[in-house]
N, C-alpha and C positions, 0 to 999 in steps of 0.2 A: 497634050499629055495623056498618057495611057489610062484609061478608067475615069476620066473627068469629060464629061460632055459640056457642050457651050451651056446650058442651061444652069450648071452648077455656077458660073460667073455671072449671072443674070440674078440669082436668088440668094448671094450672099451681099454683106456688105462691104465697103472699102475695107474697113479695118479688118474684117474676118480674112479677107483677101491677102492683105499685107503681111499679116501675122502668119498665115496658113503655108505660105510661099516665101516666108523670112528664113534667113539663116544667120542673120547677122550676128546675134548672140548665142549662136549654136556651138559651143567649142568646148572643149576639155580644158581645164584648169589644174594644173599641178600643184600641189600643196594649197589649195584653197583655204580662206578663213573658215567657211562652212561646206558642209556636203551633205547632200541628201539624196536618197534614191529610192525609187519606189516602183513596184509593178502592180498593175491594176489586174483585177480579175479577167479583163479581156485581153490579157498578155501583153499589153503595152508598157513600156518602161521609160520613166523620167527622171533623170538626173539633174540637179542644180548644183553650181560651183558659186559659192559668194567670195565676194574679194571687198572687205571692208576698210574703211579708212575712218578711224575711229569708232564711231557708234552708228556710222551711215554706209549703207550699200553702193559702194563706189561702181560695182561690175556684178552683174548678175548675169551668168551663163548658164546654158543647160545643153543637153543630150535627150533627146526624143528619140525611141526606137518604137514607132507604131504609125497610126494612122495620121490623116492630115489635121483631124480634130486635135489630136494630141499635139502635134505641132504648134499649132493655133493658140492651144492655151498656152504651153510653154513658154512661147515667144512672147504672147500679151502679159502673163505674168511677170516677166523679166522685164519688159518695159514699164509696165505699171509701178514695180516696186524699186528700180534702181535709181540711186539718189535719196531715197526716203530713209528715215531713221530705223534701227531696229524695231523701236517699240510700233511705229507705221506700218511695217511690213507685217508684224503678228496679225495686223488688223485684217489684211486682205482675204476676201471669201472667194470661194467659188463662183458665186453671184457677181461680184466684181467683174469677174474674169468674162463672164458670159455676157454680162451687160458693156463690157468695153467691146469685145468682139460682135455684138448686137444680133448677128444670124448663127449663133451655135444652135445646131437642133437640138432640141429639147431631150432626144434621147441620147445626145452624147455630153449631157452635162456631166457624167462618169470622167469625162476627161479633163474638165476644168476640178474637179475634186482631186483627181489624181495627180495633177500640178501643183496643186495647193499642198496635198500631204506630203508630195517629195520636197516641196518648198519649206514647209515648216520643220522637216527633219534638219534642213541644212542650217535653218537660223538655231534650229536646239544645238546643232553641232558647233554652231560658233559660238553660242552662249557657254557650252561646255570648255570650249578651248579658251574662252577668254577667263572663266572660272579657274580651269587649271595654270594659268600664266600668274593669277594674280597670288595663288599659295605656294 
């Protein structure tokens, strides 16, 4: 891979590597139940699309435009929250994402913060849509 040396693979955990190179949940969803997008100061952008079943997150997909750490954090957040209740999903923190990845570089925690911020915007959007449908 261009720009990735062998040392990179030796210093990262299996979870980090799987999430960094994952594209399993990386997809656009038309008319999602919740949508949130955020661009960080670094210029990376993360967008989350939520598909709900009642008050549970049935499918959490994302699009990440940025570095490998941004993709790792987006994929990890998607994996950690899919199948959870909306209330449980609100409890996710950037630290939870970093803990799951195990080897996210300390100077890249802003990627986990960016992912959480975009995800919370999607949760908020889902809540607004639910409220609008009740009225």
